[in-house]
C-alpha positions in Angstrom: 130.0 141.8 127.9 132.0 144.0 130.1 128.9 146.3 130.6 127.3 143.6 132.8 128.2 143.2 136.5 131.2 140.7 137.2 129.9 137.2 137.6 126.7 137.7 135.4 126.1 134.2 133.6 125.8 134.3 129.8 125.7 131.8 126.9 127.2 131.7 123.4 124.8 130.2 121.0 124.2 129.9 117.2 121.4 128.8 115.1 121.7 125.2 113.7 122.3 125.3 109.9 121.2 122.3 108.2 123.9 121.3 105.7 124.0 119.0 102.8 120.3 118.2 103.0 120.5 116.8 106.5 117.6 116.6 108.8 117.8 118.3 112.3 118.4 114.9 113.8 121.2 114.0 111.6 122.8 117.5 112.1 122.4 117.0 115.9 124.2 113.7 115.8 127.1 115.2 113.9 127.2 118.2 116.3 127.3 115.8 119.1 130.1 113.7 117.7 132.1 117.1 117.2 131.9 117.6 120.9 128.9 119.7 121.4 126.6 118.5 124.1 123.7 120.8 124.6 121.2 122.9 122.7 118.6 125.5 123.6 115.2 124.5 122.6 112.4 127.2 122.9 114.4 129.1 125.6 115.3 125.7 127.7 118.7 124.0 127.8 118.6 120.4 126.7 121.2 117.6 126.1 121.4 116.9 122.5 121.1 113.2 123.1 117.7 113.8 125.2 116.1 115.7 122.4 113.7 114.5 119.7 113.1 117.2 117.0 109.6 118.6 116.8 108.3 120.9 114.0 108.3 124.4 115.1 110.8 124.3 117.8 113.3 127.1 117.9 116.7 125.2 118.3 120.2 127.0 118.9 123.6 125.1 119.4 125.1 126.0 122.6 128.7 126.8 122.2 129.7 127.9 125.5 128.4 128.9 129.0 130.5 131.6 130.8 130.3 134.3 133.5 131.3 137.9 132.9 134.8 138.5 134.1 137.4 141.2 133.2 140.3 139.0 132.7 142.5 138.1 129.6 141.4 134.5 129.8 137.7 135.3 129.9 138.0 137.8 127.0 140.1 135.1 124.9 137.5 132.4 125.7 134.7 134.7 124.7 136.7 135.3 121.4 137.2 131.7 120.7 133.5 130.8 121.4 132.3 133.5 119.2 134.5 132.3 116.3 133.2 128.8 116.7 129.5 130.2 116.9 130.1 132.4 113.8 131.7 129.4 111.9 128.9 126.8 113.0 126.1 129.4 112.5 127.5 130.7 109.0 128.1 134.1 110.4 125.7 134.4 113.2 126.3 134.2 116.9 124.0 135.1 119.9 125.0 136.2 123.4 122.4 135.6 126.0 122.8 137.1 129.5 120.9 135.8 132.3 120.0 138.6 134.7 118.0 138.4 137.9 114.7 139.5 136.4 115.3 139.2 132.6 117.2 137.7 129.9 119.0 139.9 127.1 120.0 138.5 123.9 122.3 140.1 121.3 122.5 138.4 117.8 125.7 139.4 115.9 125.7 138.5 112.2 128.4 139.0 109.6 127.3 141.3 106.8 128.7 138.8 104.3 127.9 135.3 105.1 130.8 133.9 103.0 133.3 135.4 105.5 135.0 132.6 107.4 135.9 132.2 111.1 139.5 132.9 110.2 138.7 136.3 108.6 136.7 137.2 111.8 139.6 136.1 113.9 142.0 138.3 112.2 139.7 141.2 112.8 139.4 140.6 116.5 143.0 139.4 117.3 144.6 142.6 116.0 142.6 144.8 118.5 143.9 146.3 121.7 142.0 146.7 124.9 141.5 150.4 124.2 139.6 149.5 121.0 135.9 150.0 121.9 133.8 146.8 121.3 131.3 148.7 119.0 134.2 149.1 116.6 134.9 145.2 116.5 131.5 143.9 116.1 128.7 144.5 113.5 125.5 146.2 115.0 123.5 143.8 117.1 119.7 143.4 117.3 118.7 143.4 121.0 115.8 141.4 122.2 114.7 141.4 125.9 112.6 138.6 127.3 
């Protein structure tokens, strides 16, 4: 995150995992009740309550929208949002940065999908500012749109 200019907008997203044989519509209703308000559908932000599922849509749950900042609060907020995304997405989180001419997405995925958000939290909360980010996260797959 800190490799981008201060103020660069980015989102924390996660794939929607259908649990307990739910339909996408049922899962979205539960996500709405849990306090999530927006999703990304085929690259476009939409309110959950205004979306009707369509076969073939690529849908991600929007966990948070932020801007790059080198403050303790911003890093703490990113950590909390990434933990939530990892939990909701069963170990998968995506950061999407909105640059002037392009979007860059980084998908982070836990090696073992059975790991919990609390185990990921323990890993990140013990680090110091001098710890390089690459030592904290697993290799990411980069896609440029």
